[in-house]
C-alpha positions in Angstrom: -5.8 0.7 42.0 -4.4 4.2 41.5 -0.5 2.6 41.5 -1.2 0.1 39.1 -2.9 2.0 36.7 0.3 4.6 36.7 2.4 2.0 36.4 0.8 0.5 33.2 0.5 4.0 31.6 4.0 4.7 30.7 4.3 0.9 29.5 1.1 1.3 27.1 2.6 5.2 26.2 6.0 3.3 25.0 4.8 0.7 23.4 2.3 3.2 21.2 5.4 5.2 20.6 7.5 2.1 19.3 4.8 0.9 16.7 4.7 4.0 14.3 8.7 3.6 14.3 8.5 0.1 13.2 5.8 0.2 10.6 7.5 3.9 9.0 10.2 2.2 7.4 9.3 1.4 3.9 9.5 -2.2 2.9 11.6 -1.6 -0.5 14.0 1.1 -1.0 15.3 3.0 -4.2 18.4 1.2 -5.9 21.1 3.1 -6.5 22.9 2.8 -9.9 25.0 0.2 -10.1 23.0 -1.6 -7.4 22.3 -5.3 -7.9 20.1 -7.8 -6.0 19.9 -11.4 -4.9 17.6 -13.9 -6.2 14.7 -13.7 -3.8 11.9 -14.4 -6.1 12.6 -17.7 -7.7 10.5 -17.4 -10.5 11.0 -16.7 -14.1 8.7 -15.3 -16.7 9.0 -14.7 -20.7 6.5 -11.8 -19.9 8.0 -8.4 -21.1 5.5 -6.7 -23.1 7.4 -3.6 -24.2 9.9 -4.5 -27.0 13.3 -3.2 -26.1 12.7 -2.1 -22.5 15.9 -1.0 -21.1 17.7 -2.8 -18.3 19.0 -0.2 -16.0 22.0 -0.4 -13.6 19.8 1.3 -10.6 15.8 1.8 -10.1 16.0 5.1 -12.2 16.0 6.1 -15.5 18.8 8.4 -14.7 21.2 5.2 -14.2 22.9 3.8 -17.3 21.5 1.0 -19.6 23.0 -2.4 -19.0 21.2 -4.3 -21.8 17.4 -4.4 -23.3 14.8 -7.0 -23.0 12.8 -7.8 -25.9 9.5 -9.5 -25.9 10.9 -12.7 -27.0 13.5 -12.4 -23.9 13.4 -15.0 -21.0 13.8 -13.0 -17.6 14.4 -14.6 -14.4 13.0 -12.3 -11.8 14.9 -11.5 -8.4 13.3 -8.9 -6.5 11.6 -5.2 -6.8 12.0 -2.0 -5.2 10.4 1.2 -5.7 12.4 3.8 -7.4 12.5 7.4 -6.5 10.0 8.3 -9.2 7.6 6.1 -7.4 7.3 3.4 -9.8 8.0 -0.4 -9.1 11.1 -1.6 -10.5 11.7 -5.5 -10.7 15.7 -6.5 -11.0 16.1 -9.3 -13.6 18.4 -11.5 -15.3 18.0 -11.7 -18.8 18.7 -15.4 -19.8 18.2 -14.9 -23.4 21.3 -12.4 -23.6 24.6 -13.9 -24.2 26.3 -13.3 -21.4 23.2 -13.2 -19.2 22.4 -9.6 -18.6 21.0 -8.3 -15.5 19.4 -5.2 -14.5 16.2 -2.9 -13.3 13.1 -2.8 -15.3 10.2 -0.6 -14.6 7.1 -2.9 -13.9 4.7 -1.1 -16.1 6.9 -2.3 -19.1 6.4 -6.2 -17.9 3.1 -7.5 -19.0 2.9 -9.5 -15.9 3.8 -6.6 -13.4 7.5 -8.1 -12.4 8.2 -9.5 -9.1 5.7 -9.4 -5.9 8.9 -10.5 -3.9 10.6 -7.2 -2.2 14.1 -6.8 -2.0 
């Protein structure tokens, strides 16, 4: 009995160590300036409550502005990430701009909270 128990302990210990390593990685990472994202969401909303929300080149107010989304803009959500500021950001295509404009908008500026699909 002691031998069988002694053989099980290392296996259980290894499994316990592996679990935190798998779950410790963040689901979404900050998008550096100049970073886009694939259209994983597939949803489109006309739901921008902020009249004049900046569409940025990354998930940070320190990144350049690619365009502006107005309350009348039709936005195609691609996915979201969490910026270094702790806010979630959605990568969008502004179908109302000509040509289509892409960029990151902080989710608290979108009336429906942005995308629910992680990048």
